[in-house]
C-alpha positions as CSV (number, residue, x, y, z in Angstrom):
1,M,-14.3,11.1,-1.8
2,G,-15.4,13.2,1.0
3,K,-12.3,12.9,3.1
4,D,-8.8,14.1,2.2
5,K,-7.2,11.3,4.2
6,D,-8.4,7.7,4.8
7,K,-6.5,5.5,7.2
8,V,-6.5,1.8,8.3
9,K,-4.0,0.6,10.8
10,L,-3.0,-2.9,11.8
11,E,-0.9,-3.5,14.9
12,G,-0.5,-6.5,17.1
13,V,1.7,-9.5,17.9
14,L,1.7,-12.2,15.3
15,E,3.8,-15.4,14.7
16,T,6.5,-15.2,12.0
17,R,4.4,-17.4,9.6
18,E,1.4,-15.0,10.0
19,V,3.6,-12.0,9.2
20,V,5.1,-13.7,6.2
21,A,1.6,-14.6,4.9
22,Y,0.4,-11.0,5.4
23,L,3.4,-9.6,3.5
24,E,2.9,-12.2,0.7
25,D,-0.7,-11.0,0.3
26,V,0.5,-7.4,0.2
27,L,3.1,-8.3,-2.5
28,A,0.5,-10.1,-4.5
29,G,-1.7,-7.0,-4.3
30,F,1.2,-4.8,-5.6
31,R,1.7,-7.2,-8.5
32,A,-2.0,-7.1,-9.3
33,G,-2.1,-3.3,-9.0
34,S,-4.6,-3.2,-6.1
35,V,-3.9,-3.6,-2.4
36,C,-6.9,-4.0,-0.1
37,M,-6.4,-3.7,3.7
38,T,-9.2,-4.6,5.9
39,V,-9.1,-4.3,9.7
40,G,-12.3,-5.0,11.5
41,E,-15.0,-3.1,9.6
42,E,-12.6,-0.6,8.1
43,C,-11.3,-1.2,4.5
44,L,-9.0,0.8,2.3
45,T,-8.0,-0.1,-1.2
46,L,-4.8,1.4,-2.7
47,R,-3.8,1.2,-6.3
48,P,0.0,1.3,-6.5
49,R,1.5,2.4,-9.9
50,G,4.1,4.6,-11.4
51,M,7.2,5.9,-9.6
52,M,7.4,5.1,-5.9
53,E,9.4,6.4,-3.0
54,L,10.9,3.5,-1.0
55,S,12.3,3.6,2.6
56,L,13.7,0.5,4.3
57,K,15.2,0.7,7.8
58,A,16.7,-2.0,10.0
59,S,17.9,-1.5,13.5
60,R,19.0,-3.5,16.6
61,K,18.8,-2.3,20.1
62,K,19.6,-4.5,23.1
63,E,17.2,-7.4,22.8
64,T,14.9,-5.9,20.1
65,E,15.4,-5.9,16.3
66,K,13.2,-3.8,14.0
67,F,12.6,-3.7,10.3
68,S,10.5,-0.9,8.7
69,L,9.2,-0.6,5.2
70,E,7.4,2.5,3.8
71,I,6.3,2.9,0.2
72,A,4.6,6.0,-1.2
73,W,3.3,7.1,-4.6
74,R,1.1,9.7,-6.1
75,R,-2.5,8.6,-6.6
76,V,-3.6,8.6,-10.3
77,E,-7.3,9.2,-10.7
78,E,-9.1,6.7,-12.9
79,A,-10.4,9.5,-15.2
80,C,-6.8,10.3,-16.0
81,L,-6.1,6.8,-17.1
82,R,-8.6,6.6,-20.0
83,P,-7.4,7.2,-23.5
84,A,-8.0,10.6,-25.1
85,G,-11.0,10.8,-27.4
86,P,-11.0,12.2,-30.9
87,D,-11.9,15.7,-29.7
88,E,-9.3,15.7,-27.0
89,A,-5.6,16.5,-27.3
90,A,-3.4,13.5,-26.9
C-alpha cells in the first residue's frame, strides 16, 4: 500500500434499530475474519485476527449517555500466513 494510514469514518444520528443492525454487521465481519466499512465512495477492509486490545467505556452526564468501543490488533501480512516451503525454515 502506498499510504501508512487509511481511514474511513462514519458519524451521524441513527435510530436504535439502525445502530443495532450496523453493529451486527460488524460482529458478523469479525466472525468471518474480514470487516469491510464503506462510507460514500471510501472503503476500508480490515482483517481482525490474533490477540486484540479491547477498550470499553460507558458514561452518563446530565441528559447524555455514552458507550465507546475500541478494538485494536496488529496487522498480519498475507505473505506471513502461508505455510513454509521445503526450502524454508519452519
